[in-house]
N, C-alpha and C positions, 0 to 999 in steps of 0.2 A: 504493500499499500504506500502510495506517495503522499506525504503530509507536509503541509507548509504551515509553520507557526509563525505568526507576525507579532512580535513583541517578546523581547528577552528580559521581561521583568521577572518577579517571583514566580508567578504561575507558569509563564512560558517556559522559563528555564527549568523549573522542576519537571514540567511535563516532558520537555525534550530529553532531559537526562533519563527519565523513566522509559520513554519510548525508544531510546537508543539502544537499550538492552533487548528490544523485541524484534530486531532484524527488520525494522521498517525503513523506508527511504524518506528521511526527514531533512527538511531545510528550515533553518531558523533565520529570520530577517529582523533587523532592527536598525534605526537611523544611527544609533550610538555604538560604534565598534567596540568600545570598552566593555559593553554588556555581552558582546559576543565572544570575546577572548577567552573567558572561563569554559566555553563549550568546545574549544578547538580540539581537546583531547578525547572527545566522545565520538561515537560512531554515527556522525551526522555531518551535514554541510551548513555553513553559515554564509550569510549575504548581507552586507551593509546596504541598506536601502529603505525606502519609504513604502509602507503598506498601502498608501493611497496615491502611488505613482504607477500609472499603467506601464511605463517603460521598465521600472524596477520589477513589477509583477511578471511581465513578459520575460525579463531576464532570467527568472528562476522557473519558467514554464508553469506558471500557476494554472493555466488553462488546461493541463492534463493532470492536475492533482486530484486525488480521491477525496481528500479532506483539507479544507483551509480553516485555520483556527486564528482568529484575531483576538489577542489578549494584551493589548497595549493598555496604558492607564486611561486612555481617553475613550469613553463610551461612543461618542460621535465618530471618532476615527475607526473603531472597530466595525461599526455598522456600515460605514462608507466602504471600508476595505473589503468586507464580505460581499457587498453588493457589487463591487468592481470585479472581485474574483469570480463571482457567479456569471457575470456578463462575459468574462473571458473563457469560461467553460468549466470552472471547478465543480466537481459533482456534488459536494456537500460542504456547507459552510457553517461555522460556530462563531458567535460573537460574545465576548465578555461585556456585560452591562452593569449599571449600578442604579437601575430604575425598574421597580417591579411592574410598572405600568405596561411594559412590553409583554407581559404574560396574560394580559386581558384578552379574553376570547374575541371580543368585538373588533380587535385590531389584528386578528390572525391573517386575514386576507391582505391587508396593507403590508404586513411584515413579509408574507410570502412573495408579494410582488416586488419587495426590495431585494429578494434573492437571499434571504437568511433562513436557514433551516433550523437552527437551534440557538438558543440563548443560554449563557452561563452567568449566573448571578451568585458568586461565592458567598456573600454575606447572607443571602437567603437560604442557601444550602446549609450554612453553619447554623442559622436560626432553626431550621427543621431538625438538624441533628440534636440541638440542645432541647427542643421541645420533646423529642423522642426520649431523650435521657431523663427528663423530668417525670415522664409517665412511668418509667421503670427504673427506679433509683438503685436497684441492686445490681444492674448491669453496667459494665464499662462501655460496651458497644451493643448495638441492636440493629440488625438488618432483616427486613421482611422481604423474602423473595417469592416470586410467582404469586403475587397478590396474597402473600401471607401463608401460603400452603407450606412453605419451609421457613424456619426462623434460624438465623445465626446470631448467637449471643456471646459476647466476650465477658468473662468473669474473672475477678481476681480471687484466687483460692487462698483461704485461710485454714488454720489447723482444725477448724470445726467442720470442714466439708467431709462428707461421707466418702468421697472419692480420693481424698488426699493420701499419698503414698501407695495408691493402687496402681497396678499395671493395667494398661488399657484393655488387654485381652480379658481382664477380670472385671472391668467396669460394668459389663452387660449383666453380671450377677447382681449388681445393685440397681441398675436401671437399663431397660431395653430400649429406652426412648431418647437416647442421646448419643451423638457421635462427636467425640473429641477430634476436631479436624485440624487444629494447629495449636501449638503451645509457645508462648513467648516466655523465655527464661533467660535471665542474665543478659537482657537487651538483644536476644537472638530469637528468631523465629524457628521453630522445629515443625516439620510435617511428621507427625508421629506414626509409629507402627505399634503392633500389639505388645511388643516388649518394652516400650517406653512407659515411664511411670509419671503420674501426676504429682507434683511436689508443692509444698507450701510456698506461697508468694508467686507461683505461676500465674500468668494471665492465659486462660485457656478459651479457645473459640469452639463453641458447641453448636452443632447443627441438631435441630429437633423440629417436632411439628407443633402447630398451635395448641393442640389438645393437651400437650404435655409440659407447658411452660412452668407450671406451678411445681411439678415434680422435679424438673431441672433445678429450679431455684432452691427447692428443699435439700436436694442432693448436694448442692454446692454450699449449703449452710447459710443462705441469705434470707433476709427479711425485706419486704417491699414497704418502704415508707411513703405514705401519701404526702404530696406537696401542696400546701395551701398558701405559703408565702415565700417569696423569693427576694434576696438582695443581689442586685447587679452592680458591679464596679465597672464604669465606663458606659457612657451613653452613645456608643458609635452606631454604625448601620446595622450591625448585628443585633444589638439591643433593640433598635426600632422594629426590625423585622420580627423579633421575638414578641414584642408588645402587640404587633398586628396578629400574630398567630395565637397567642395565649388569651388575648382579649380580656374578659372579666373573670376568666376561669380561676385565676390566682391573684392574690395581692402582690404587687410588685413595687419595690423601691429601688431607685437608681441613684448611685453616687457618682457625680460627674464633676470634674475639676473646672470645666469651662462654663462660666456663667451664661454666655450667649447660647450655648448648646442646651443648657438646663431650661432656659426660657422657651426655646423652640420646642423641646419635648413636652414641657408642661402645657403649652397651648394645644398641641396635637393630641395629647393623651391625658386629659384631665383626671382620669382615674388612677394614674401612676403617680407615686410620691417621688419627688425629685430633691436631692440634697446636693448643694454645691460644696465640694471639698475634695481632699486627698485622703484616700482610705489608709495610707500609710501614717497619717496623723493619728497618734495614739489616743488623743483626746476624743477625736471624731470616732475612732474605732470603739471606744468605750461607750460613747454617747449613743451610738447606733445599735448597741447590744446585738452583735452578730449571732450570738448563741440562741436568739429568739427564732431564727429563720430555719425553714425546712431545707432550703437550697441556697447555695452561694455560687455566683457566677462571676468569674474575673475576665473581663473583655478588654483590658488595657492594651496598649500598643507594645509594651515590654513583656516578653514571655517569661523572663525570670521573675519579674514583679508579680505577674499573674499566678505563677507557681507558688511563690512565697505567700501570696494573699490567701490562696486556697489551703495551704498548710496551716495558716493562722486560723482560718475558719474551722478546719478539722479539729485543731486543738481546742477550739471553743465549743465543740460538740455539734457542729452542723452535720446532719446526716449525708447530704448530697452536695458535692462541690464539683464544679466544672471549670476548666481553665482553657482559654484560648492560647495556644502555643503555636506561633507562626514560624518559629525557627525549627527546621526539620531536625537539626542536630540535637535539639533539646528534647524531642519526643520520647526517646528511649529513657532519658534521665528522668522525665516527668512521670512516665509510666512506672518507673521503679519506685517512685515516691508515693506516699499515701495521699494522693490529691484527687482521686476520682477520675471523671471522664476528661479526656483531651480532645479539643476540637482544633482542626487545622484546616484553613480555607483552601490551601494549595492541594492537600490530599483529596478534599471533597470535590474540588473543581476538576482535578485529574480523574477521579473516579467517573464523574459524569461524562467527560470527554471520551474516556475509555469505553464507556457504554455505547457511545455513538460510533466509536472506531470499530469495535469488535463486530457489530452487525448493523446494517442499515435499518432493520426493524428493532427499534429500541425495546419492544416488548419481548423480543426473542433472547437478547443477551445483555447482560450488565456485568460491570466489573467494579467491585468496591475496593478501593485502595486502603489498606492499612499502611503503617510506616514501612514494613518489610515484606508485604505479601499482598496478593490480590485474591478476590473471590469472584469467579466468573460464573454466569449463567449461560448454559449452552443447550441448544436443541440438537438431539442426536438424529442423524440422518441414515437412511438405508445404506448399507455397506460400510459404515464407519468401523474401524477396527475395534473400538470399544465394545461392539455388539457381538464379537466372535467367540467370546468365552466368558465364564464367570469372572468377576472382579479379581479373585485371588489368583486367577491363571493368566491375567493380562500382562503381568510383568511391568507394572506401572513404574515410571520414574519416581525416585524418592523425593523429587521436587514438588510433587503435587499428590492430592488425594481426592477422590470422589466422595463427597459428604452425604449427598441426599439427591432424591429425584421426585419429579411429579409425573405421574402416570394416570391417564384418564381423569385428570383434574384433582387427584389426591396425592398429598405429599407423603413420602416415606423415606426412611434412612437406608443407607447403603452398607452392606457388610460383604465379607469375602464370597459369600454364596449368591450374591446378587447378580443377576444377568440383565445388563442394560439392553434395552429394546429401542428400535427406531421409533421416533416420536417422543421419547422420554425428554423431559426437561431436567438436566442435571446441574447440580451445583459442585464446582471444583475449587478447592484451595490450592494455590501454588505460591511458591516463593517469588519474591521480586526478581524480575528478569527471566523468569522461566516459563512465562505464559506461551511463548512460541512453541514449546515442547508439546503443548496440547494438540498441534497440528498432526502429530503422528497418529493420534487416536480419534480425532474428530475432524471431519472435512471442514 
């Protein structure tokens, strides 16, 4: 697949690095050559040029690309770049935006006429992720696949879990309704086999079905805490999108250092309590009684400060904490600490673009990016190698595992005796950079 990425900012650079491991034909363009220099050692091409210049777009043969992704800092530039790329012949276009108005159904025809196939709004994706985390406070991650027929949940294992110290081949003696698909241990993702063991402080990713969520939670030694009130530090666009999503369902208070932004949010959302100040101020911290809240969300620009704020909130007894951690190199450190759910816009945006890249029909395939792994949804076709034997006899690469499938509209887990059939919708966990290995088993 030939992919053009316009914009070598944080999202574009992260996406380019990730896709460079997938044996794709990638070109990254930016007007600032200094942003392109860090990409020179990756398996891709770079081009200094403007995404809204026909001559520059023609110079990199945009007209024959399969996917054109505009992720510059300018919403208007991204929209125009996609429109120009489409006119030149790009098969599919994706534009990063910062305005949820573009998702309004009434404008769909106008947007289509502009030549834009998909929008990426990272802040909205982050708000959706946080809203999901608030619904299920016991989980670190929560993915609903195939309309919820299969669930993938990330859980931090403590010593009260019934499966702690158990070998995976013995976990079925405790529960037949969970499949440990990946383990994060000591900052490394493991695709486990039967002789691997679940250890205390592991973050495990479990595939299950919707009818057995409570059983999975109980096996992992977790309790679900309802969230009635939330304290948010940072009144950025993620906070605003979260206010729109949660509405009046929970009581929300926002601490924001910028007085002008406080006034804006107060006018738009009169039901939300706004406090102007710095959460690091010990007097303000004490005055706001952080221990009162069911959930604490740190959305500041500084990842380290967000992590520290969540640790303070945890120390004060807040059941659920969520930190925005935008520095990829901090994610492993953050997950090793007791600070709850981590949200990263770059990973979320990359997941959405991966979904678009893997299959033209977004209902057929999705890829959810973790820090070091992907979760792919794939429809099995007639003749695929994966259909030729039971799973235990397929000699699958140790870089991935088949966690579950949907057959005839019903979700089920996969074990060694499962026979994958044409038409099955399967969920595959694979290590970062190994997704191309699926080609050997799936068409």
